[in-house]
C-alpha positions, 0 to 999 in steps of 0.5 A: 499499500505504501509503495502504490502510494509512493507512486500516486499523484492524485490528491485522494488515495483509495486503498482496496483489498484485492477480492473487493468490488467497489460500487458503481460511481465510488469516485463520486461518493468519495468526492461528496464525502470529502466535500467537507474540508474536515473530512480527511477520509473514510470507508465504505459499508462492508458486504460479502457476496455469498448467499449464505445466511451465516454471511449476513451474520459476519456482515452485521457483526462487522457494521456493528463494530466499525460503527462503534470503533471507526477502525476501517478494514481494506475490504471496506475501501479506505480512502484518505487525502494524499497529504494526510496520508503522508504526513502521519507516515502511511500504513504501518508496517504490520502483517495484520490489522494494518488498516485499523492501525492506520485508521488509529493514525489519522484519526487525530488529522480530522474526521473519517466517515462512512459512506452508506455504499457497499463494497462487495467482498469475496466471501471465500475466506469464510466459506472455505474456513467455515464461516462461523469458525472464521468469524469466531477467529476474527472476533478474537483478534478484533478484541485483543486488537481493541484492548490494546493487546498485540495481534502481530503473532496471528500475522504469518498464520493468516497470511499463510491461509490466505496463501494456501486458499489462493492455490487451490 
């Protein structure tokens, strides 16, 4: 993300996970959000692309989480004004929860907003890992992070799991 931002020339950066699709006219939605000079960035609503009812539970829990704690993730399409990104030193070099850590860093710079349009993310990780099992694991990591406990130890296993799924 930092390498991409170093090459980017725009006034606003959008960070998006590779398995996430932006909604129609997402660029206009970002432009509207940033029309307020106090807004430095934000993210979109989270949605999964599978039909399973348990995926709706994942969406609901995520939506509660980021409404209580506006720590957004890459599957929500985080956008930020380029000068703010540079001022805070970009994304932290972490293997996991780097996006939520980034939101913590930029929070004092101004207001982050939630755009009420849906970024649609692949449900593959949940379906292949067992939807409720993956959700429980994610909730554990979120909880530790919110309590200020170290979560970096979960990073290698999380990345390895993603690599194994990509090979299938």
